[in-house]
PAZAPA-4460 file (N, C-alpha, C; in steps of 0.05 Angstrom, whole numbers, plus 32768, in hexadecimal, padded with zeros to 4 digits):
% residues 40
    n_x    n_y    n_z   ca_x   ca_y   ca_z    c_x    c_y    c_z   seq   type   mol
   8435   835C   7DAB   841A   835A   7DB7   840D   8340   7DAF     1      A     A
   8413   8337   7D97   8407   831E   7D8D   8411   8306   7D9D     2      A     A
   842B   8307   7DA3   8437   82F1   7DB3   842D   82F1   7DCF     3      T     A
   8429   8308   7DDA   841E   830A   7DF6   8402   82FE   7DF6     4      L     A
   83F1   8305   7DE2   83D6   82FB   7DE0   83D7   82DC   7DDD     5      F     A
   83EA   82D2   7DCD   83ED   82B6   7DC9   83F4   82A8   7DE4     6      Q     A
   8406   82B4   7DF3   840E   82A9   7E0D   83F7   82A8   7E20     7      A     A
   83E7   82BD   7E21   83CF   82BE   7E32   83BC   82A8   7E2A     8      V     A
   83B8   82A6   7E0F   83A5   8292   7E05   83AF   8276   7E0C     9      L     A
   83C9   8271   7E0A   83D4   8257   7E11   83D0   8251   7E2F    10      N     A
   83D3   8266   7E3F   83D0   8263   7E5C   83B3   825C   7E63    11      G     A
   83A0   826A   7E56   8384   8264   7E5B   837C   8248   7E52    12      L     A
   8387   8240   7E3C   8382   8225   7E31   838D   8210   7E45    13      Q     A
   83A5   8215   7E4F   83B1   8202   7E62   83A1   8201   7E7C    14      A     A
   8397   8218   7E85   8386   8219   7E9D   836C   820A   7E98    15      Q     A
   8361   820D   7E80   8348   81FF   7E7A   834C   81E1   7E79    16      W     A
   8362   81D8   7E6D   8368   81BC   7E6C   836B   81B1   7E88    17      L     A
   8379   81C0   7E9A   837D   81B8   7EB5   8362   81B6   7EC3    18      L     A
   8350   81C9   7EBF   8336   81C9   7ECB   8326   81B1   7EC1    19      N     A
   8328   81AB   7EA7   831A   8194   7E9C   8323   817A   7EAA    20      Q     A
   833E   8178   7EAE   8349   8160   7EBB   833F   815E   7ED7    21      R     A
   833E   8174   7EE5   8335   8174   7F01   8317   816C   7F02    22      L     A
   8308   8176   7EEF   82EB   816F   7EEE   82E7   8151   7EEA    23      D     A
   82FA   8144   7EDC   82F8   8128   7ED7   8302   8118   7EF0    24      I     A
   8318   8122   7EFB   8325   8114   7F12   8314   8115   7F2B    25      I     A
   8307   812B   7F31   82F7   812E   7F49   82E2   8119   7F4C    26      E     A
   82D0   8115   7F38   82BC   8100   7F3A   82C8   80E4   7F3B    27      P     A
   82DF   80E0   7F2D   82EC   80C6   7F2E   82F5   80C0   7F4B    28      L     A
   8301   80D4   7F58   8309   80D0   7F74   82F2   80CA   7F86    29      N     A
   82DB   80D7   7F83   82C4   80D2   7F93   82B9   80B6   7F8D    30      R     A
   82BA   80AE   7F74   82B0   8093   7F6C   82C2   807E   7F79    31      F     A
   82DC   8082   7F78   82EF   806F   7F84   82EB   806E   7FA2    32      L     A
   82E6   8085   7FAF   82E1   8086   7FCC   82C8   8076   7FD2    33      D     A
   82B3   8078   7FC2   829B   8069   7FC6   82A0   804B   7FC5    34      L     A
   82AF   8043   7FB0   82B5   8027   7FAC   82C5   801C   7FC4    35      I     A
   82D9   802B   7FCD   82EA   8023   7FE3   82DA   8021   7FFD    36      L     A
   82C8   8034   8001   82B7   8034   8019   82A4   801D   8019    37      V     A
   8297   8017   8002   8284   8002   8001   8292   7FE7   8002    38      T     A
   82AB   7FE6   7FF8   82BB   7FCD   7FFA   82C0   7FC5   8017    39      D     A
   82C3   7FD9   8028   82C7   7FD4   8045   82AD   7FC9   804F    40      D     A
***
């Protein structure tokens, strides 16, 4: 049971890290789009 809990915990942590990365990447993509559009 302890190992199962640990596996679930690791999965949640991985999901959170992925979400954090997406939260950072999304604004970056919008910022780059703005720069590319204004460059035109």
